N, CA, C, O and the ligand as a Tripos MOL2 file, in Angstrom:
@<TRIPOS>MOLECULE
protein
  277   275    70     0     0
PROTEIN
NO_CHARGES

@<TRIPOS>ATOM
      1 N         -16.1810   -0.5310    4.0550 N.3       1 MET1
      2 CA        -14.8040   -0.6340    3.5520 C.3       1 MET1
      3 C         -14.6900   -0.1260    2.1340 C.2       1 MET1
      4 O         -15.5700   -0.4170    1.3240 O.2       1 MET1
      5 N         -13.6910    0.5900    1.8010 N.am      2 LYS2
      6 CA        -13.4410    0.9340    0.4840 C.3       2 LYS2
      7 C         -12.1630    0.4240   -0.0820 C.2       2 LYS2
      8 O         -11.1480    0.5230    0.6070 O.2       2 LYS2
      9 N         -12.1090   -0.1030   -1.2460 N.am      3 GLU3
     10 CA        -11.1120   -0.6370   -1.8700 C.3       3 GLU3
     11 C         -10.1770    0.4750   -2.5660 C.2       3 GLU3
     12 O         -10.6780    1.2580   -3.3740 O.2       3 GLU3
     13 N          -8.9120    0.5250   -2.2620 N.am      4 ILE4
     14 CA         -7.9690    1.5740   -2.7200 C.3       4 ILE4
     15 C          -6.9400    0.8220   -3.5190 C.2       4 ILE4
     16 O          -6.3670   -0.1540   -3.0360 O.2       4 ILE4
     17 N          -6.6910    1.2710   -4.7630 N.am      5 ALA5
     18 CA         -5.6200    0.7140   -5.5950 C.3       5 ALA5
     19 C          -4.5240    1.7470   -5.6590 C.2       5 ALA5
     20 O          -4.7110    2.9410   -5.8910 O.2       5 ALA5
     21 N          -3.2630    1.1190   -5.4100 N.am      6 LEU6
     22 CA         -2.1510    2.1490   -5.4110 C.3       6 LEU6
     23 C          -1.1460    1.6220   -6.4310 C.2       6 LEU6
     24 O          -0.9520    0.4130   -6.5580 O.2       6 LEU6
     25 N          -0.4980    2.5580   -7.1700 N.am      7 LYS7
     26 CA          0.6490    2.3070   -7.9500 C.3       7 LYS7
     27 C           1.9460    2.4020   -7.0310 C.2       7 LYS7
     28 O           2.1360    3.4000   -6.3350 O.2       7 LYS7
     29 N           2.7420    1.4380   -7.0520 N.am      8 VAL8
     30 CA          4.0340    1.6390   -6.1510 C.3       8 VAL8
     31 C           5.2110    1.4650   -6.9940 C.2       8 VAL8
     32 O           5.3640    0.4910   -7.7310 O.2       8 VAL8
     33 N           6.1170    2.5160   -6.8620 N.am      9 GLU9
     34 CA          7.2560    2.5010   -7.6360 C.3       9 GLU9
     35 C           8.5050    2.0910   -6.9080 C.2       9 GLU9
     36 O           8.5960    2.3840   -5.7160 O.2       9 GLU9
     37 N           9.4510    1.4580   -7.4950 N.am     10 GLY10
     38 CA         10.6460    0.9120   -6.7410 C.3      10 GLY10
     39 C          10.7590   -0.4460   -6.3960 C.2      10 GLY10
     40 O          11.8070   -0.9120   -5.9470 O.2      10 GLY10
     41 N           9.6520   -1.1640   -6.5950 N.am     11 MET11
     42 CA          9.5640   -2.6220   -6.2020 C.3      11 MET11
     43 C          10.1930   -3.3680   -7.3180 C.2      11 MET11
     44 O           9.9380   -3.0590   -8.4830 O.2      11 MET11
     45 N          11.0660   -4.4110   -6.9950 N.am     12 SER12
     46 CA         11.6330   -5.2200   -8.0040 C.3      12 SER12
     47 C          11.5870   -6.7140   -7.7620 C.2      12 SER12
     48 O          11.7920   -7.5020   -8.6850 O.2      12 SER12
     49 N          11.3190   -7.1080   -6.5250 N.am     13 CYS13
     50 CA         11.3360   -8.5950   -6.1180 C.3      13 CYS13
     51 C          10.5290   -8.9500   -5.0500 C.2      13 CYS13
     52 O           9.7850   -8.1160   -4.5330 O.2      13 CYS13
     53 N          10.5990  -10.1770   -4.6340 N.am     14 GLY14
     54 CA          9.6910  -10.7640   -3.6390 C.3      14 GLY14
     55 C           9.8830   -9.9820   -2.2370 C.2      14 GLY14
     56 O           8.9640   -9.7300   -1.4570 O.2      14 GLY14
     57 N          11.2780   -9.6340   -2.0530 N.am     15 HIS15
     58 CA         11.6330   -8.8550   -0.9370 C.3      15 HIS15
     59 C          10.8640   -7.6490   -0.7200 C.2      15 HIS15
     60 O          10.4480   -7.3090    0.3880 O.2      15 HIS15
     61 N          10.6730   -6.9680   -1.8590 N.am     16 CYS16
     62 CA          9.9670   -5.6110   -1.8890 C.3      16 CYS16
     63 C           8.5210   -5.9730   -1.6330 C.2      16 CYS16
     64 O           7.9260   -5.2890   -0.8000 O.2      16 CYS16
     65 N           7.8880   -6.9330   -2.2220 N.am     17 VAL17
     66 CA          6.5430   -7.3010   -1.9700 C.3      17 VAL17
     67 C           6.2340   -7.5300   -0.4340 C.2      17 VAL17
     68 O           5.2200   -7.0920    0.1110 O.2      17 VAL17
     69 N           7.2040   -8.2540    0.1970 N.am     18 ARG18
     70 CA          7.0830   -8.5970    1.6340 C.3      18 ARG18
     71 C           7.2020   -7.3570    2.3660 C.2      18 ARG18
     72 O           6.3990   -7.1880    3.2840 O.2      18 ARG18
     73 N           8.1810   -6.3280    2.0910 N.am     19 ALA19
     74 CA          8.3330   -5.1080    2.7780 C.3      19 ALA19
     75 C           7.1500   -4.2480    2.6530 C.2      19 ALA19
     76 O           6.7880   -3.6040    3.6380 O.2      19 ALA19
     77 N           6.5040   -4.1720    1.5290 N.am     20 VAL20
     78 CA          5.3850   -3.3930    1.5110 C.3      20 VAL20
     79 C           4.2400   -3.9430    2.2250 C.2      20 VAL20
     80 O           3.4870   -3.2130    2.8690 O.2      20 VAL20
     81 N           4.0640   -5.3180    2.1270 N.am     21 GLU21
     82 CA          2.9840   -6.0870    2.7430 C.3      21 GLU21
     83 C           3.1520   -5.8600    4.2920 C.2      21 GLU21
     84 O           2.1430   -5.6710    4.9710 O.2      21 GLU21
     85 N           4.3230   -5.8730    4.8310 N.am     22 SER22
     86 CA          4.3540   -5.7710    6.2890 C.3      22 SER22
     87 C           4.2130   -4.2400    6.7440 C.2      22 SER22
     88 O           3.7210   -3.9500    7.8340 O.2      22 SER22
     89 N           4.6510   -3.3390    5.8890 N.am     23 ALA23
     90 CA          4.3380   -1.9870    6.1980 C.3      23 ALA23
     91 C           2.7860   -1.6660    6.2330 C.2      23 ALA23
     92 O           2.2850   -0.9220    7.0760 O.2      23 ALA23
     93 N           2.1420   -2.2500    5.3180 N.am     24 LEU24
     94 CA          0.6990   -2.0330    5.2610 C.3      24 LEU24
     95 C           0.0320   -2.8700    6.3920 C.2      24 LEU24
     96 O          -0.9820   -2.4120    6.9200 O.2      24 LEU24
     97 N           0.5010   -3.9860    6.7710 N.am     25 ALA25
     98 CA         -0.1930   -4.7210    7.7620 C.3      25 ALA25
     99 C          -0.1380   -4.1470    9.1290 C.2      25 ALA25
    100 O          -0.9370   -4.5120    9.9920 O.2      25 ALA25
    101 N           0.8490   -3.1930    9.3680 N.am     26 GLU26
    102 CA          0.9940   -2.5320   10.5940 C.3      26 GLU26
    103 C          -0.0520   -1.4220   10.8060 C.2      26 GLU26
    104 O          -0.2590   -0.9910   11.9400 O.2      26 GLU26
    105 N          -0.6810   -0.9770    9.7860 N.am     27 LEU27
    106 CA         -1.5250    0.1590    9.8280 C.3      27 LEU27
    107 C          -2.9870   -0.1580   10.3060 C.2      27 LEU27
    108 O          -3.6370   -1.0040    9.6930 O.2      27 LEU27
    109 N          -3.4610    0.4320   11.2720 N.am     28 PRO28
    110 CA         -4.7520    0.2720   11.7630 C.3      28 PRO28
    111 C          -5.8870    0.6140   10.6690 C.2      28 PRO28
    112 O          -5.7170    1.5690    9.9110 O.2      28 PRO28
    113 N          -6.9240   -0.0980   10.6100 N.am     29 GLY29
    114 CA         -7.9780    0.1990    9.7190 C.3      29 GLY29
    115 C          -7.6870   -0.1770    8.2330 C.2      29 GLY29
    116 O          -8.4300    0.2010    7.3270 O.2      29 GLY29
    117 N          -6.6140   -0.9090    8.0280 N.am     30 VAL30
    118 CA         -6.1890   -1.3420    6.7910 C.3      30 VAL30
    119 C          -6.0930   -2.7970    6.5950 C.2      30 VAL30
    120 O          -5.3560   -3.4760    7.3110 O.2      30 VAL30
    121 N          -6.8300   -3.3200    5.6230 N.am     31 THR31
    122 CA         -6.7660   -4.6540    5.2330 C.3      31 THR31
    123 C          -6.0580   -4.8860    3.9650 C.2      31 THR31
    124 O          -6.5260   -4.3550    2.9580 O.2      31 THR31
    125 N          -5.0130   -5.5930    3.8720 N.am     32 VAL32
    126 CA         -4.1870   -5.8940    2.7000 C.3      32 VAL32
    127 C          -4.8920   -6.8900    1.7670 C.2      32 VAL32
    128 O          -5.1220   -8.0300    2.1690 O.2      32 VAL32
    129 N          -5.2300   -6.5050    0.5710 N.am     33 GLU33
    130 CA         -5.8930   -7.3850   -0.3620 C.3      33 GLU33
    131 C          -4.8370   -8.1460   -1.1200 C.2      33 GLU33
    132 O          -4.7920   -9.3760   -1.1340 O.2      33 GLU33
    133 N          -3.9590   -7.3330   -1.7720 N.am     34 SER34
    134 CA         -2.8940   -7.9030   -2.5420 C.3      34 SER34
    135 C          -1.8020   -6.8420   -2.7830 C.2      34 SER34
    136 O          -2.0010   -5.6300   -2.8640 O.2      34 SER34
    137 N          -0.6130   -7.4810   -2.8850 N.am     35 VAL35
    138 CA          0.6340   -6.6650   -3.1660 C.3      35 VAL35
    139 C           1.3970   -7.4300   -4.2420 C.2      35 VAL35
    140 O           1.7540   -8.6000   -4.1020 O.2      35 VAL35
    141 N           1.6230   -6.6810   -5.3320 N.am     36 GLN36
    142 CA          2.3690   -7.2440   -6.4420 C.3      36 GLN36
    143 C           3.4940   -6.3220   -6.6770 C.2      36 GLN36
    144 O           3.4760   -5.2430   -6.0850 O.2      36 GLN36
    145 N           4.4920   -6.6130   -7.4840 N.am     37 ILE37
    146 CA          5.5900   -5.6860   -7.9520 C.3      37 ILE37
    147 C           4.7660   -4.6310   -8.7610 C.2      37 ILE37
    148 O           4.1480   -4.8820   -9.7960 O.2      37 ILE37
    149 N           4.8460   -3.4050   -8.1400 N.am     38 GLY38
    150 CA          4.4000   -2.2370   -8.8670 C.3      38 GLY38
    151 C           3.0140   -1.7760   -8.3900 C.2      38 GLY38
    152 O           2.5910   -0.6800   -8.7550 O.2      38 GLY38
    153 N           2.3040   -2.5610   -7.6010 N.am     39 SER39
    154 CA          0.9660   -2.1950   -7.1950 C.3      39 SER39
    155 C           0.5150   -2.8710   -6.0180 C.2      39 SER39
    156 O           1.0510   -3.9050   -5.6210 O.2      39 SER39
    157 N          -0.5090   -2.2890   -5.4150 N.am     40 ALA40
    158 CA         -1.0770   -2.8350   -4.1290 C.3      40 ALA40
    159 C          -2.4800   -2.5200   -4.1590 C.2      40 ALA40
    160 O          -2.8610   -1.5010   -4.7350 O.2      40 ALA40
    161 N          -3.3690   -3.3860   -3.5310 N.am     41 LYS41
    162 CA         -4.8110   -3.2060   -3.1640 C.3      41 LYS41
    163 C          -5.0350   -3.4170   -1.7160 C.2      41 LYS41
    164 O          -4.5750   -4.3740   -1.0930 O.2      41 LYS41
    165 N          -5.7800   -2.4520   -1.1990 N.am     42 VAL42
    166 CA         -6.0740   -2.5730    0.1860 C.3      42 VAL42
    167 C          -7.4090   -2.1590    0.3610 C.2      42 VAL42
    168 O          -7.9510   -1.4210   -0.4620 O.2      42 VAL42
    169 N          -8.0710   -2.6390    1.5230 N.am     43 LEU43
    170 CA         -9.3910   -2.1030    1.9480 C.3      43 LEU43
    171 C          -9.2120   -1.1600    3.1070 C.2      43 LEU43
    172 O          -8.5000   -1.5270    4.0420 O.2      43 LEU43
    173 N          -9.7580   -0.0480    3.1320 N.am     44 VAL44
    174 CA         -9.7540    0.8400    4.2120 C.3      44 VAL44
    175 C         -11.1310    1.0820    4.8190 C.2      44 VAL44
    176 O         -12.1660    0.9550    4.1640 O.2      44 VAL44
    177 N         -11.0970    1.4110    6.0110 N.am     45 GLU45
    178 CA        -12.4040    1.8040    6.7430 C.3      45 GLU45
    179 C         -12.7200    3.2100    6.4520 C.2      45 GLU45
    180 O         -13.8940    3.5650    6.3350 O.2      45 GLU45
    181 N         -11.6980    4.0640    6.3240 N.am     46 ASP46
    182 CA        -11.8180    5.4970    6.1060 C.3      46 ASP46
    183 C         -10.8640    6.0270    5.1020 C.2      46 ASP46
    184 O          -9.6560    5.8050    5.1900 O.2      46 ASP46
    185 N         -11.3750    6.6960    4.1890 N.am     47 ARG47
    186 CA        -10.4840    7.1910    2.9850 C.3      47 ARG47
    187 C          -9.3840    8.0470    3.5440 C.2      47 ARG47
    188 O          -8.3430    8.1140    2.8910 O.2      47 ARG47
    189 N          -9.4940    8.7680    4.7700 N.am     48 ARG48
    190 CA         -8.4660    9.5400    5.2730 C.3      48 ARG48
    191 C          -7.2220    8.7360    5.4980 C.2      48 ARG48
    192 O          -6.1210    9.2850    5.5450 O.2      48 ARG48
    193 N          -7.3870    7.3730    5.6470 N.am     49 THR49
    194 CA         -6.2290    6.4890    5.8140 C.3      49 THR49
    195 C          -5.3240    6.4820    4.7240 C.2      49 THR49
    196 O          -4.1960    6.0290    4.9220 O.2      49 THR49
    197 N          -5.6730    6.9650    3.4660 N.am     50 VAL50
    198 CA         -4.9180    6.8570    2.3060 C.3      50 VAL50
    199 C          -3.5470    7.5520    2.4310 C.2      50 VAL50
    200 O          -2.5460    7.0290    1.9430 O.2      50 VAL50
    201 N          -3.5030    8.6690    3.0500 N.am     51 SER51
    202 CA         -2.2680    9.3950    3.1890 C.3      51 SER51
    203 C          -1.2960    8.7450    4.0970 C.2      51 SER51
    204 O          -0.0940    8.8390    3.8480 O.2      51 SER51
    205 N          -1.7530    8.0470    5.2010 N.am     52 SER52
    206 CA         -0.9260    7.3110    6.0690 C.3      52 SER52
    207 C          -0.3800    5.9750    5.3230 C.2      52 SER52
    208 O           0.7050    5.5030    5.6630 O.2      52 SER52
    209 N          -1.1570    5.3810    4.3000 N.am     53 ILE53
    210 CA         -0.7450    4.2760    3.5040 C.3      53 ILE53
    211 C           0.5010    4.8090    2.6500 C.2      53 ILE53
    212 O           1.6020    4.2580    2.6430 O.2      53 ILE53
    213 N           0.2020    5.8420    2.0060 N.am     54 VAL54
    214 CA          1.3610    6.3810    1.1530 C.3      54 VAL54
    215 C           2.5990    6.6720    2.0430 C.2      54 VAL54
    216 O           3.7190    6.3690    1.6330 O.2      54 VAL54
    217 N           2.4210    7.2380    3.2220 N.am     55 ASP55
    218 CA          3.4910    7.5500    4.1570 C.3      55 ASP55
    219 C           4.1930    6.2440    4.5280 C.2      55 ASP55
    220 O           5.4210    6.1500    4.5030 O.2      55 ASP55
    221 N           3.4060    5.2650    4.8630 N.am     56 ALA56
    222 CA          4.0840    4.0160    5.3640 C.3      56 ALA56
    223 C           4.8310    3.2660    4.2230 C.2      56 ALA56
    224 O           5.8610    2.6390    4.4700 O.2      56 ALA56
    225 N           4.3030    3.3380    2.9760 N.am     57 ILE57
    226 CA          4.9770    2.7120    1.8470 C.3      57 ILE57
    227 C           6.2920    3.5660    1.6280 C.2      57 ILE57
    228 O           7.3510    2.9920    1.3750 O.2      57 ILE57
    229 N           6.2200    4.8400    1.7200 N.am     58 SER58
    230 CA          7.3860    5.7090    1.5340 C.3      58 SER58
    231 C           8.4990    5.4180    2.5860 C.2      58 SER58
    232 O           9.6900    5.3940    2.2790 O.2      58 SER58
    233 N           8.0450    5.2030    3.8160 N.am     59 ASP59
    234 CA          8.9550    4.8480    4.8990 C.3      59 ASP59
    235 C           9.7030    3.5720    4.6380 C.2      59 ASP59
    236 O          10.8570    3.4220    5.0410 O.2      59 ASP59
    237 N           9.0550    2.6590    3.9710 N.am     60 ALA60
    238 CA          9.5840    1.3280    3.5940 C.3      60 ALA60
    239 C          10.4790    1.4340    2.4530 C.2      60 ALA60
    240 O          11.2090    0.4860    2.1660 O.2      60 ALA60
    241 N          10.4820    2.6440    1.6970 N.am     61 GLY61
    242 CA         11.5250    2.8560    0.8000 C.3      61 GLY61
    243 C          11.0020    2.8950   -0.6580 C.2      61 GLY61
    244 O          11.7800    2.8540   -1.6120 O.2      61 GLY61
    245 N           9.5920    2.9810   -0.8050 N.am     62 TYR62
    246 CA          9.0080    3.0100   -2.0820 C.3      62 TYR62
    247 C           8.0690    4.1360   -2.3320 C.2      62 TYR62
    248 O           7.5820    4.7370   -1.3740 O.2      62 TYR62
    249 N           7.7770    4.4670   -3.5860 N.am     63 ALA63
    250 CA          6.8050    5.6230   -3.7570 C.3      63 ALA63
    251 C           5.4390    5.0680   -4.3220 C.2      63 ALA63
    252 O           5.2960    4.3590   -5.3180 O.2      63 ALA63
    253 N           4.4790    5.5400   -3.4790 N.am     64 ALA64
    254 CA          3.1990    5.1600   -3.8310 C.3      64 ALA64
    255 C           2.2090    6.2500   -4.1670 C.2      64 ALA64
    256 O           2.2680    7.3600   -3.6390 O.2      64 ALA64
    257 N           1.2400    5.8860   -5.1150 N.am     65 GLU65
    258 CA          0.2120    6.9940   -5.2310 C.3      65 GLU65
    259 C          -1.0550    6.2130   -5.5390 C.2      65 GLU65
    260 O          -0.9800    5.1140   -6.0890 O.2      65 GLU65
    261 N          -2.2680    6.7820   -5.1800 N.am     66 GLU66
    262 CA         -3.4790    6.0970   -5.4120 C.3      66 GLU66
    263 C          -3.8530    6.1810   -6.7420 C.2      66 GLU66
    264 O          -3.7060    7.2410   -7.3500 O.2      66 GLU66
    265 N          -4.3830    5.0590   -7.3420 N.am     67 LEU67
    266 CA         -4.8300    4.9320   -8.7170 C.3      67 LEU67
    267 C          -6.3120    5.3480   -8.6720 C.2      67 LEU67
    268 O          -7.1110    4.6610   -8.0350 O.2      67 LEU67
    269 N          -6.7100    6.4920   -9.3540 N.am     68 VAL68
    270 CA         -7.9010    6.9820   -9.2570 C.3      68 VAL68
    271 C          -8.7230    6.4810  -10.6240 C.2      68 VAL68
    272 O          -8.2050    6.5940  -11.7350 O.2      68 VAL68
    273 N          -9.8810    5.9900  -10.4550 N.am     69 GLY69
    274 CA        -10.6190    5.6320  -11.5850 C.3      69 GLY69
    275 C         -11.1150    4.2870  -11.7190 C.2      69 GLY69
    276 O         -11.7660    3.9660  -12.7130 O.2      69 GLY69
    277 CU         13.0190   -6.1850   -3.9500 Cu       70 CU70
@<TRIPOS>BOND
     1     1     2 1
     2     2     3 1
     3     3     4 2
     4     3     5 am
     5     5     6 1
     6     6     7 1
     7     7     8 2
     8     7     9 am
     9     9    10 1
    10    10    11 1
    11    11    12 2
    12    11    13 am
    13    13    14 1
    14    14    15 1
    15    15    16 2
    16    15    17 am
    17    17    18 1
    18    18    19 1
    19    19    20 2
    20    19    21 am
    21    21    22 1
    22    22    23 1
    23    23    24 2
    24    23    25 am
    25    25    26 1
    26    26    27 1
    27    27    28 2
    28    27    29 am
    29    29    30 1
    30    30    31 1
    31    31    32 2
    32    31    33 am
    33    33    34 1
    34    34    35 1
    35    35    36 2
    36    35    37 am
    37    37    38 1
    38    38    39 1
    39    39    40 2
    40    39    41 am
    41    41    42 1
    42    42    43 1
    43    43    44 2
    44    43    45 am
    45    45    46 1
    46    46    47 1
    47    47    48 2
    48    47    49 am
    49    49    50 1
    50    50    51 1
    51    51    52 2
    52    51    53 am
    53    53    54 1
    54    54    55 1
    55    55    56 2
    56    55    57 am
    57    57    58 1
    58    58    59 1
    59    59    60 2
    60    59    61 am
    61    61    62 1
    62    62    63 1
    63    63    64 2
    64    63    65 am
    65    65    66 1
    66    66    67 1
    67    67    68 2
    68    67    69 am
    69    69    70 1
    70    70    71 1
    71    71    72 2
    72    71    73 am
    73    73    74 1
    74    74    75 1
    75    75    76 2
    76    75    77 am
    77    77    78 1
    78    78    79 1
    79    79    80 2
    80    79    81 am
    81    81    82 1
    82    82    83 1
    83    83    84 2
    84    83    85 am
    85    85    86 1
    86    86    87 1
    87    87    88 2
    88    87    89 am
    89    89    90 1
    90    90    91 1
    91    91    92 2
    92    91    93 am
    93    93    94 1
    94    94    95 1
    95    95    96 2
    96    95    97 am
    97    97    98 1
    98    98    99 1
    99    99   100 2
   100    99   101 am
   101   101   102 1
   102   102   103 1
   103   103   104 2
   104   103   105 am
   105   105   106 1
   106   106   107 1
   107   107   108 2
   108   107   109 am
   109   109   110 1
   110   110   111 1
   111   111   112 2
   112   111   113 am
   113   113   114 1
   114   114   115 1
   115   115   116 2
   116   115   117 am
   117   117   118 1
   118   118   119 1
   119   119   120 2
   120   119   121 am
   121   121   122 1
   122   122   123 1
   123   123   124 2
   124   123   125 am
   125   125   126 1
   126   126   127 1
   127   127   128 2
   128   127   129 am
   129   129   130 1
   130   130   131 1
   131   131   132 2
   132   131   133 am
   133   133   134 1
   134   134   135 1
   135   135   136 2
   136   135   137 am
   137   137   138 1
   138   138   139 1
   139   139   140 2
   140   139   141 am
   141   141   142 1
   142   142   143 1
   143   143   144 2
   144   143   145 am
   145   145   146 1
   146   146   147 1
   147   147   148 2
   148   147   149 am
   149   149   150 1
   150   150   151 1
   151   151   152 2
   152   151   153 am
   153   153   154 1
   154   154   155 1
   155   155   156 2
   156   155   157 am
   157   157   158 1
   158   158   159 1
   159   159   160 2
   160   159   161 am
   161   161   162 1
   162   162   163 1
   163   163   164 2
   164   163   165 am
   165   165   166 1
   166   166   167 1
   167   167   168 2
   168   167   169 am
   169   169   170 1
   170   170   171 1
   171   171   172 2
   172   171   173 am
   173   173   174 1
   174   174   175 1
   175   175   176 2
   176   175   177 am
   177   177   178 1
   178   178   179 1
   179   179   180 2
   180   179   181 am
   181   181   182 1
   182   182   183 1
   183   183   184 2
   184   183   185 am
   185   185   186 1
   186   186   187 1
   187   187   188 2
   188   187   189 am
   189   189   190 1
   190   190   191 1
   191   191   192 2
   192   191   193 am
   193   193   194 1
   194   194   195 1
   195   195   196 2
   196   195   197 am
   197   197   198 1
   198   198   199 1
   199   199   200 2
   200   199   201 am
   201   201   202 1
   202   202   203 1
   203   203   204 2
   204   203   205 am
   205   205   206 1
   206   206   207 1
   207   207   208 2
   208   207   209 am
   209   209   210 1
   210   210   211 1
   211   211   212 2
   212   211   213 am
   213   213   214 1
   214   214   215 1
   215   215   216 2
   216   215   217 am
   217   217   218 1
   218   218   219 1
   219   219   220 2
   220   219   221 am
   221   221   222 1
   222   222   223 1
   223   223   224 2
   224   223   225 am
   225   225   226 1
   226   226   227 1
   227   227   228 2
   228   227   229 am
   229   229   230 1
   230   230   231 1
   231   231   232 2
   232   231   233 am
   233   233   234 1
   234   234   235 1
   235   235   236 2
   236   235   237 am
   237   237   238 1
   238   238   239 1
   239   239   240 2
   240   239   241 am
   241   241   242 1
   242   242   243 1
   243   243   244 2
   244   243   245 am
   245   245   246 1
   246   246   247 1
   247   247   248 2
   248   247   249 am
   249   249   250 1
   250   250   251 1
   251   251   252 2
   252   251   253 am
   253   253   254 1
   254   254   255 1
   255   255   256 2
   256   255   257 am
   257   257   258 1
   258   258   259 1
   259   259   260 2
   260   259   261 am
   261   261   262 1
   262   262   263 1
   263   263   264 2
   264   263   265 am
   265   265   266 1
   266   266   267 1
   267   267   268 2
   268   267   269 am
   269   269   270 1
   270   270   271 1
   271   271   272 2
   272   271   273 am
   273   273   274 1
   274   274   275 1
   275   275   276 2
@<TRIPOS>SUBSTRUCTURE
     1 MET1         2 RESIDUE 1 A MET
     2 LYS2         6 RESIDUE 1 A LYS
     3 GLU3        10 RESIDUE 1 A GLU
     4 ILE4        14 RESIDUE 1 A ILE
     5 ALA5        18 RESIDUE 1 A ALA
     6 LEU6        22 RESIDUE 1 A LEU
     7 LYS7        26 RESIDUE 1 A LYS
     8 VAL8        30 RESIDUE 1 A VAL
     9 GLU9        34 RESIDUE 1 A GLU
    10 GLY10       38 RESIDUE 1 A GLY
    11 MET11       42 RESIDUE 1 A MET
    12 SER12       46 RESIDUE 1 A SER
    13 CYS13       50 RESIDUE 1 A CYS
    14 GLY14       54 RESIDUE 1 A GLY
    15 HIS15       58 RESIDUE 1 A HIS
    16 CYS16       62 RESIDUE 1 A CYS
    17 VAL17       66 RESIDUE 1 A VAL
    18 ARG18       70 RESIDUE 1 A ARG
    19 ALA19       74 RESIDUE 1 A ALA
    20 VAL20       78 RESIDUE 1 A VAL
    21 GLU21       82 RESIDUE 1 A GLU
    22 SER22       86 RESIDUE 1 A SER
    23 ALA23       90 RESIDUE 1 A ALA
    24 LEU24       94 RESIDUE 1 A LEU
    25 ALA25       98 RESIDUE 1 A ALA
    26 GLU26      102 RESIDUE 1 A GLU
    27 LEU27      106 RESIDUE 1 A LEU
    28 PRO28      110 RESIDUE 1 A PRO
    29 GLY29      114 RESIDUE 1 A GLY
    30 VAL30      118 RESIDUE 1 A VAL
    31 THR31      122 RESIDUE 1 A THR
    32 VAL32      126 RESIDUE 1 A VAL
    33 GLU33      130 RESIDUE 1 A GLU
    34 SER34      134 RESIDUE 1 A SER
    35 VAL35      138 RESIDUE 1 A VAL
    36 GLN36      142 RESIDUE 1 A GLN
    37 ILE37      146 RESIDUE 1 A ILE
    38 GLY38      150 RESIDUE 1 A GLY
    39 SER39      154 RESIDUE 1 A SER
    40 ALA40      158 RESIDUE 1 A ALA
    41 LYS41      162 RESIDUE 1 A LYS
    42 VAL42      166 RESIDUE 1 A VAL
    43 LEU43      170 RESIDUE 1 A LEU
    44 VAL44      174 RESIDUE 1 A VAL
    45 GLU45      178 RESIDUE 1 A GLU
    46 ASP46      182 RESIDUE 1 A ASP
    47 ARG47      186 RESIDUE 1 A ARG
    48 ARG48      190 RESIDUE 1 A ARG
    49 THR49      194 RESIDUE 1 A THR
    50 VAL50      198 RESIDUE 1 A VAL
    51 SER51      202 RESIDUE 1 A SER
    52 SER52      206 RESIDUE 1 A SER
    53 ILE53      210 RESIDUE 1 A ILE
    54 VAL54      214 RESIDUE 1 A VAL
    55 ASP55      218 RESIDUE 1 A ASP
    56 ALA56      222 RESIDUE 1 A ALA
    57 ILE57      226 RESIDUE 1 A ILE
    58 SER58      230 RESIDUE 1 A SER
    59 ASP59      234 RESIDUE 1 A ASP
    60 ALA60      238 RESIDUE 1 A ALA
    61 GLY61      242 RESIDUE 1 A GLY
    62 TYR62      246 RESIDUE 1 A TYR
    63 ALA63      250 RESIDUE 1 A ALA
    64 ALA64      254 RESIDUE 1 A ALA
    65 GLU65      258 RESIDUE 1 A GLU
    66 GLU66      262 RESIDUE 1 A GLU
    67 LEU67      266 RESIDUE 1 A LEU
    68 VAL68      270 RESIDUE 1 A VAL
    69 GLY69      274 RESIDUE 1 A GLY
    70 CU70       277 GROUP 0 **** ****
């Protein structure tokens, strides 16, 4: 498992946190570690999953990008 940290734009309240959490929870091979306003941390089995994570967050209405480093 690899830990991926993401910056998430457009979140402003607890509703946003729950929306991102549930979008992530539906993805196979993804374990949600934490979601806060503006960021998320997940564990993935395969790094190729990162693009589907970004897509799922986008579908929920927020803009995500991986924080590298
Ligand atoms: Cu909100």
